[in-house]
C-alpha positions in Angstrom: 97.1 -60.8 -7.2 93.3 -60.6 -7.7 92.4 -59.5 -11.2 90.6 -56.3 -10.1 93.7 -55.3 -8.1 95.9 -55.9 -11.1 93.6 -53.8 -13.3 93.7 -50.9 -10.7 97.5 -51.1 -10.7 97.5 -50.9 -14.5 95.2 -47.9 -14.4 97.3 -46.1 -11.8 100.5 -46.8 -13.8 99.2 -45.4 -17.0 97.7 -42.3 -15.3 101.0 -41.7 -13.5 102.9 -42.0 -16.8 100.5 -39.6 -18.5 100.9 -37.1 -15.6 104.7 -37.4 -16.0 104.4 -36.7 -19.7 105.9 -40.1 -20.6 102.6 -41.3 -22.1 100.3 -39.0 -24.0 97.3 -39.9 -26.2 99.1 -43.1 -27.2 101.1 -45.7 -25.2 100.0 -48.8 -23.4 101.0 -50.9 -20.5 100.2 -54.6 -19.6 100.3 -57.1 -16.9 100.5 -60.9 -17.5 98.0 -62.5 -15.2 98.9 -66.1 -16.2 100.0 -68.2 -19.2 96.8 -67.4 -21.1 95.7 -63.9 -20.1 97.3 -60.4 -20.4 95.7 -57.2 -19.2 96.2 -54.1 -21.4 94.5 -50.7 -21.8 92.3 -50.3 -24.9 93.6 -48.2 -27.7 90.9 -45.5 -27.7 91.0 -44.6 -24.0 91.9 -41.2 -22.5 95.0 -42.0 -20.6 94.5 -39.1 -18.1 91.0 -40.3 -17.2 91.6 -44.1 -17.3 89.2 -46.4 -15.5 88.9 -50.1 -14.9 86.5 -50.2 -17.9 89.4 -49.2 -20.1 91.3 -52.4 -19.4 90.8 -55.4 -21.7 92.2 -58.9 -21.8 94.2 -60.5 -24.6 95.9 -63.8 -25.1 99.7 -64.4 -25.9 98.8 -64.6 -29.6 97.4 -61.0 -29.4 93.7 -62.1 -29.7 91.3 -60.1 -27.6 89.3 -62.3 -25.3 87.5 -59.8 -23.1 86.8 -56.0 -22.8 84.4 -53.2 -23.8 86.9 -51.6 -26.2 89.5 -52.8 -28.7 93.1 -53.6 -27.6 95.7 -51.3 -29.1 97.3 -52.1 -32.5 100.7 -52.5 -30.8 99.4 -55.3 -28.5 101.8 -57.4 -30.6 104.7 -55.6 -28.9 103.6 -57.0 -25.5 102.8 -60.5 -26.7 106.1 -60.8 -28.6 108.1 -60.1 -25.5 105.9 -62.2 -23.2 106.3 -65.2 -25.5 110.1 -65.2 -25.2 110.6 -63.7 -21.7 108.9 -65.9 -19.0 110.5 -63.7 -16.4 108.6 -60.6 -17.5 105.2 -60.0 -15.9 104.6 -56.4 -16.9 105.5 -54.1 -19.8 105.4 -50.3 -20.4 105.5 -48.9 -23.9 105.5 -45.2 -24.4 106.7 -42.5 -26.8 108.7 -40.3 -24.3 110.3 -37.2 -25.9 113.7 -37.0 -24.3 114.9 -40.6 -24.9 113.3 -40.4 -28.4 115.2 -37.2 -29.2 118.5 -39.2 -28.5 117.5 -41.9 -31.0 116.5 -39.3 -33.7 120.1 -37.9 -33.9 122.0 -41.2 -33.3 123.0 -40.3 -29.8 123.3 -43.4 -27.7 121.8 -43.6 -24.2 124.5 -42.9 -21.6 124.4 -43.6 -17.9 124.6 -40.0 -16.5 122.2 -40.5 -13.6 122.4 -43.1 -10.8 118.9 -44.5 -11.3 119.2 -44.2 -15.0 122.2 -46.5 -15.0 120.0 -49.4 -14.0 118.8 -49.9 -17.5 122.2 -49.4 -19.2 123.1 -50.6 -21.8 119.8 -49.9 -23.7 119.6 -51.7 -27.0 118.1 -49.8 -30.0 115.7 -51.2 -32.5 116.9 -49.5 -35.7 113.4 -48.9 -37.1 110.7 -46.3 -36.4 107.9 -48.7 -37.5 104.9 -49.4 -35.3 105.1 -52.8 -33.6 101.7 -53.8 -34.8 102.4 -57.2 -36.3 104.2 -60.4 -35.2 107.3 -59.9 -37.4 108.0 -56.4 -35.8 107.2 -57.8 -32.4 109.8 -60.5 -32.8 112.4 -58.0 -34.0 111.8 -55.9 -30.9 111.9 -58.9 -28.6 115.2 -60.0 -30.2 116.6 -56.5 -29.8 115.5 -56.3 -26.1 117.0 -59.7 -25.4 117.4 -60.2 -21.7 117.6 -56.4 -21.0 115.1 -54.4 -18.9 114.6 -51.7 -21.5 115.0 -50.9 -25.2 114.6 -47.9 -27.4 113.0 -47.7 -30.9 114.5 -45.2 -33.3 112.4 -42.1 -33.7 109.5 -44.0 -32.0 109.7 -44.7 -28.3 110.8 -46.9 -25.5 109.8 -50.2 -23.8 110.6 -51.3 -20.2 109.8 -54.6 -18.6 109.7 -55.9 -15.1 108.7 -58.7 -12.7 105.7 -56.5 -11.9 104.1 -53.3 -13.1 105.8 -51.3 -10.3 109.2 -52.3 -11.6 108.3 -51.6 -15.3 106.9 -48.2 -14.4 109.9 -47.2 -12.3 112.4 -48.2 -14.9 110.5 -46.2 -17.5 110.6 -43.2 -15.2 114.3 -43.6 -14.6 115.1 -44.1 -18.3 113.3 -40.9 -19.3 114.8 -38.9 -16.4 118.3 -40.0 -17.4 117.6 -39.1 -21.1 116.4 -35.7 -20.0 119.6 -35.1 -18.0 121.8 -36.4 -20.8 120.0 -34.1 -23.3 120.2 -31.0 -21.1 123.9 -31.7 -20.3 124.7 -32.0 -24.0 123.5 -28.4 -24.4 126.3 -27.2 -22.2 129.1 -29.7 -23.0 130.0 -33.3 -22.6 128.2 -35.0 -19.8 130.0 -37.2 -17.3 129.3 -40.9 -18.0 129.3 -43.4 -15.1 132.1 -46.0 -15.2 131.3 -49.7 -15.2 132.3 -49.9 -11.5 130.0 -47.0 -10.6 127.2 -48.7 -12.6 127.7 -51.9 -10.7 127.5 -50.0 -7.4 124.3 -48.3 -8.4 122.7 -51.6 -9.4 123.8 -53.1 -6.0 122.3 -50.2 -4.1 119.3 -49.1 -6.2 117.9 -52.3 -7.8 115.7 -52.9 -4.8 112.0 -53.7 -4.6 111.5 -51.4 -1.6 113.1 -48.4 -3.4 111.1 -49.2 -6.5 107.9 -49.1 -4.3 109.0 -45.8 -2.8 109.4 -44.3 -6.3 106.0 -45.7 -7.3 104.5 -44.2 -4.1 106.0 -40.8 -4.8 104.2 -40.6 -8.2 101.1 -42.3 -6.9 100.7 -39.7 -4.2 100.5 -37.0 -6.8 97.7 -38.6 -8.8 94.9 -36.2 -9.4 
């Protein structure tokens, strides 16, 4: 993919996440261009008004190599995952409220929604600390393991994918599942999908065409 096109995808992803209230004045997403270059939004940008000028380039050691503004402090989060996950080409890190509420009270993420079951089980980093140094990045990467998503206690969430569309869609599914789980808990005990039902969901719903359709749904609503 040409670099300008990748930057535009990253801009669109962040603006869609902001519009969905998954990202606010913080949060960042990245795309790995190649072994040496990672695109990521600068820390000081307005997520709702993001432009191509708000995208900078860092290397796998979290050094900034290009850009008009400074990379976010938690750039280490992205680099730590990329260093140990060659399959990952894009990362979303946000501080979404519903999934974070669950971690704040020790309620584990349960698959209560078909699309949300795709990321289950979701490992938890048992620390609210910012992932702004190599040690914390390595802790998060170890917690994530080979999974597509992880939560951070009283902090936020991370999703990864083979491209930014996949990482975006999984972040949306994770937060929607957490919202439904939270709301159901206000009434009673939510139904949790069985392992067989989860397997069927993955077989039907882990699909690049369906991911693109979800992306297109949110993209069409961009202001």
